[in-house]
C-alpha positions as CSV (number, residue, x, y, z in Angstrom):
1,X,116.6,53.5,183.2
2,X,114.4,52.7,180.2
3,X,110.8,53.9,180.5
4,X,109.4,51.1,178.3
5,X,110.8,47.5,177.6
6,X,110.8,48.4,173.9
7,X,113.4,51.1,174.7
8,X,115.9,48.3,175.2
9,X,115.4,46.9,171.7
10,X,117.2,47.8,168.6
11,X,115.3,49.7,165.9
12,X,115.5,48.8,162.3
13,X,113.8,50.5,159.3
14,X,112.9,48.4,156.3
15,X,111.3,49.3,153.0
16,X,108.4,47.1,152.0
17,X,106.3,47.0,148.9
18,X,103.3,49.3,149.3
19,X,100.6,46.5,149.3
20,X,102.5,44.5,152.0
21,X,101.4,47.0,154.7
22,X,97.7,46.2,154.2
23,X,98.5,42.5,154.1
24,X,100.5,42.6,157.3
25,X,97.9,44.8,159.0
26,X,95.2,42.3,158.1
27,X,97.3,39.3,159.2
28,X,98.1,41.1,162.5
29,X,94.4,41.8,163.1
30,X,93.5,38.1,162.3
31,X,96.2,36.9,164.7
32,X,95.3,39.5,167.3
33,X,98.7,41.1,167.5
34,X,100.5,44.3,166.4
35,X,102.0,44.7,163.0
36,X,105.4,44.6,164.6
37,X,104.6,41.3,166.4
38,X,103.3,39.9,163.1
39,X,106.5,40.9,161.3
40,X,108.6,39.4,164.1
41,X,106.7,36.1,164.0
42,X,107.3,35.9,160.2
43,X,111.0,36.6,160.7
44,X,111.3,34.2,163.6
45,X,109.8,31.4,161.4
46,X,112.5,32.0,158.8
47,X,115.5,32.8,161.0
48,X,115.1,30.2,163.8
49,X,115.7,27.1,161.7
50,X,118.9,28.7,160.4
51,X,120.0,29.5,164.0
52,X,119.5,25.8,164.9
53,X,121.6,24.8,161.9
54,X,124.4,27.1,163.0
55,X,124.3,25.7,166.5
56,X,124.5,22.1,165.4
57,X,127.3,22.8,163.0
58,X,129.4,24.5,165.7
């Protein structure tokens, strides 16, 4: 049994430009969430419209 809910999630490493870390950290603090949550929010904003397109095309 997983100890934490995050143990059930896939892990993915990504290389980012050096200055992006500071930008993401600042955005996360401004939005009162973790850097991981900030990155997920940005990805969701990009990916979800494409998922809807795929669902309507099917």
